[in-house]
C-alpha positions in Angstrom: 118.4 8.8 20.3 118.6 7.0 23.6 122.2 8.3 24.2 120.7 11.8 24.7 118.2 10.7 27.3 118.5 13.0 30.3 119.4 16.0 28.2 117.2 18.8 26.9 118.1 17.8 23.4 116.3 14.5 23.9 113.1 16.2 24.8 113.4 18.8 22.0 114.0 16.3 19.2 111.6 13.6 20.4 108.7 15.7 21.6 108.6 14.0 25.0 108.0 15.5 28.4 110.9 17.7 29.4 110.7 16.4 33.0 110.5 12.6 32.7 111.3 12.1 29.0 108.6 9.4 28.8 105.2 10.9 28.1 104.5 12.4 24.7 103.6 16.1 24.5 101.6 16.0 21.3 98.3 14.2 20.6 99.5 13.0 17.2 103.2 12.2 16.6 103.0 13.1 12.9 103.7 16.9 12.5 102.4 16.9 8.9 98.8 16.3 10.0 98.2 20.0 9.9 94.9 20.0 11.7 96.6 18.5 14.8 100.1 20.0 14.5 99.9 22.0 17.7 97.4 19.9 19.7 99.1 19.0 22.9 98.1 16.9 25.9 97.3 19.0 28.9 99.5 16.8 31.2 102.2 14.2 30.9 100.8 10.7 31.0 103.8 9.5 33.0 104.7 12.2 35.6 101.5 14.3 35.4 103.4 17.6 34.9 101.2 20.4 33.3 102.6 21.4 29.9 100.7 24.7 29.6 101.9 26.5 32.7 99.7 29.5 32.0 97.3 30.8 29.3 99.2 31.9 26.2 102.4 30.2 27.5 103.5 29.2 24.1 103.4 32.7 22.6 107.1 32.9 23.5 107.7 30.0 21.1 107.1 32.5 18.3 110.4 34.1 18.9 112.1 30.7 19.0 110.3 29.8 15.8 111.7 32.9 14.1 115.2 32.0 15.1 114.8 28.4 13.9 113.3 29.6 10.6 116.2 32.0 10.0 118.7 29.2 10.8 117.0 26.9 8.3 116.8 29.7 5.7 120.6 30.4 6.1 121.4 26.7 5.8 119.2 26.4 2.7 120.9 29.4 1.2 124.4 28.1 1.8 123.6 24.7 0.4 121.7 26.0 -2.7 124.0 28.8 -3.6 127.5 27.6 -2.6 127.3 23.8 -2.8 124.7 23.2 -5.5 125.6 26.4 -7.4 122.1 27.7 -8.1 121.6 31.3 -9.2 120.0 33.8 -6.8 116.4 33.4 -8.1 116.5 29.6 -7.7 118.2 29.9 -4.4 115.4 32.2 -3.2 112.9 29.6 -4.3 114.9 26.8 -2.6 114.7 28.8 0.7 111.0 29.3 0.4 110.5 25.6 -0.4 112.5 24.5 2.6 110.6 26.8 4.9 107.2 25.7 3.6 108.1 22.0 3.8 109.7 22.4 7.3 106.9 24.7 8.7 105.2 22.0 10.9 108.5 20.8 12.2 109.6 24.3 13.0 106.4 24.9 14.9 106.9 21.8 17.1 110.7 22.2 17.6 110.2 25.8 18.7 107.5 24.8 21.2 109.8 22.0 22.5 112.7 24.4 22.9 110.5 27.0 24.6 109.1 24.5 27.2 112.6 23.2 27.9 113.7 26.7 28.9 111.3 26.4 31.9 111.4 22.8 32.9 114.3 20.4 33.5 114.8 16.7 33.6 114.1 15.0 36.9 115.6 11.5 37.4 113.2 10.7 40.3 110.1 11.5 38.2 111.5 9.5 35.3 111.9 6.4 37.6 108.4 6.6 39.1 
């Protein structure tokens, strides 16, 4: 994943600070620890940037979460129905299964995408 360093994709997929790409945003790296799935550090441990710019900042991530969930559901439908050849009832169950299993990852990815809309990579802060 190092080849993406300096791009927004690096921060989105690794859960690192969108400004320096060094500090971790989440308290626990494992998204499947459901009690801590959305617990974030207040500030980056490397560049000291504040992650929550204002109260309720991450409410906007709900819209991103919807889009990511729809994209995964469409992908699950195409794979289950067209490639595997399941009938429509089993395809529906496959879509539900994928969304339930991927729910914690969808939450984090959508937050990462949302914060990357408002912050950008800074080479100077990454070096410091």
